C-alpha positions in Angstrom: -5.9 29.0 -14.6 -7.7 32.2 -15.7 -8.9 34.4 -12.9 -11.7 36.0 -14.9 -14.9 34.8 -16.5 -16.8 35.9 -19.6 -19.6 38.4 -19.0 -22.9 37.7 -20.6 -25.7 39.9 -22.2 -27.2 42.0 -20.8 -24.3 42.9 -18.4 -23.9 46.7 -18.5 -20.1 46.4 -18.5 -20.4 45.1 -22.1 -21.6 48.4 -23.2 -18.7 50.5 -21.8 -16.2 52.1 -24.3 -12.8 50.8 -23.5 -9.9 53.1 -22.9 -6.4 53.0 -24.5 -3.6 51.0 -22.8 -0.9 53.4 -21.6 1.7 50.7 -20.6 1.9 47.4 -22.5 3.5 45.7 -19.6 0.5 46.2 -17.4 -1.9 44.2 -19.6 0.3 41.1 -20.0 -1.5 39.1 -17.3 -4.8 40.2 -18.8 -3.7 39.0 -22.2 -2.7 35.6 -20.8 -6.1 35.3 -19.2 -7.9 36.2 -22.4 -5.9 33.6 -24.4 -6.6 31.0 -21.7 -10.4 31.8 -21.6 -10.6 31.9 -25.5 -8.8 28.6 -25.8 -10.8 26.9 -23.1 -14.1 28.1 -24.7 -12.9 27.0 -28.1 -13.5 30.6 -29.4 -11.6 32.4 -32.0 -11.6 35.8 -30.3 -12.1 37.6 -27.0 -12.0 41.2 -26.0 -11.1 42.7 -22.6 -14.6 44.2 -22.1 -16.0 40.7 -22.2 -14.2 40.0 -18.9 -15.0 43.3 -17.3 -11.8 45.1 -18.2 -12.6 48.3 -20.1 -9.2 48.5 -21.9 -8.5 48.3 -25.6 -7.1 44.8 -25.8 -8.2 41.9 -28.1 -6.9 38.4 -28.7 -7.7 36.1 -31.6 -6.9 32.6 -32.8 -8.7 31.8 -36.0 -7.1 28.3 -35.9 -9.3 27.6 -33.0 -6.6 25.3 -31.6 -4.0 27.7 -30.1 -1.9 27.7 -33.3 -2.4 31.3 -34.4 -2.8 33.4 -31.2 -2.4 37.0 -31.6 -2.9 40.0 -29.3 -4.0 43.5 -30.4 -3.4 46.4 -28.1 -5.0 49.8 -28.9 -6.2 48.6 -32.3 -7.5 51.2 -34.8 -9.3 50.3 -38.0 -7.7 52.2 -40.9 -9.8 50.8 -43.7 -12.4 48.2 -44.5 -13.9 46.8 -47.7 -15.8 43.8 -49.1 -19.0 44.0 -47.1 -21.0 40.8 -46.8 -23.3 38.9 -44.5 -21.4 36.6 -42.2 -22.7 34.2 -39.5 -21.5 35.1 -36.1 -21.9 34.1 -32.5 -20.4 35.4 -29.3 -19.4 34.0 -25.9 -21.2 37.1 -24.3 -24.5 36.3 -26.1 -24.7 32.5 -25.6 -27.0 30.5 -27.8 -27.5 33.2 -30.5 -26.2 32.7 -34.0 -27.1 35.1 -36.8 -26.0 36.6 -40.0 -24.5 40.1 -39.6 -23.5 42.7 -42.2 -19.7 42.9 -41.8 -16.7 43.9 -43.9 -14.5 40.9 -44.8 -11.2 42.8 -45.2 -9.7 45.2 -42.8 -6.5 47.2 -42.4 -5.6 47.8 -38.7 -2.9 49.6 -36.8 -2.0 48.2 -33.3 0.6 47.4 -30.8 1.6 43.8 -30.4 2.4 42.1 -27.1 6.0 43.5 -27.2 4.7 47.1 -27.7 5.8 47.2 -31.4 3.5 49.3 -33.6 2.2 47.3 -36.6 -0.1 48.0 -39.6 -1.5 44.8 -41.0 -4.3 43.6 -43.3 -6.7 40.7 -42.7 -9.2 39.1 -45.1 -12.0 36.6 -44.6 -12.4 34.9 -41.3 -9.5 36.8 -39.6 -11.0 40.1 -40.6 -14.5 39.2 -39.5 -13.2 37.9 -36.2 -11.1 40.9 -35.5 -13.9 43.4 -36.5 -16.3 41.5 -34.1 -13.8 41.8 -31.2 -13.1 45.5 -32.0 -16.8 46.2 -31.7 -16.6 45.0 -28.1 -14.1 47.7 -27.4 -16.7 50.3 -28.3 -19.5 48.7 -26.3 -21.2 47.1 -29.4 -22.4 43.6 -29.5 -23.0 41.7 -32.8 -26.7 41.6 -32.1 -26.6 45.4 -32.4 -25.7 45.0 -36.1 -28.5 42.6 -36.9 -31.2 43.7 -39.4 -34.5 44.6 -37.7 -36.3 41.5 -38.9 -33.6 39.3 -37.4 -33.8 41.2 -34.1 -37.5 40.6 -34.1 -36.9 36.9 -34.5 -34.5 36.9 -31.6 -36.5 39.2 -29.4 -37.8 36.3 -27.2 -34.4 34.7 -26.4 -32.7 38.1 -25.8 -35.7 39.1 -23.5 -35.2 35.9 -21.6 -31.6 36.6 -21.1 -32.5 40.0 -19.7 -35.0 38.4 -17.3 -32.4 35.8 -16.1 -30.0 38.5 -15.4 -32.6 40.6 -13.5 -33.2 37.6 -11.3 -29.5 37.1 -10.4 
């Protein structure tokens, strides 16, 4: 069972820039927890900062069923293209779904779970998911990418989330 839980907006730890992983072996338990939390939440991606760990680790599973789980350690975006508007949501911003400007193709360099350096390309949902999760590594939430008129529409629900957090 995962020992961590997903942080929710406006938790300040979601805004911290994650640091590079020095030793892949040290993040294996974290990766296991991220995969377990992602799967249990029926999500397609989760980043370490979402559980309060400010390290550059992301997991994805665009199958949504545990069939395509991947871990990305110290991922770096090399190139993006095909910008579009895509509908996104986030475990850390529950209840909010909105269209976000996002590239739909990405080339990324990363270490896999075994520490092997890889350069890969993703298109469509896998690219969008990965870019969304990589934003978390830099302290960016998908709501930060929303056009101003969409942010205005979501102002009340986001304000309520901040108020609930202040009461806790």
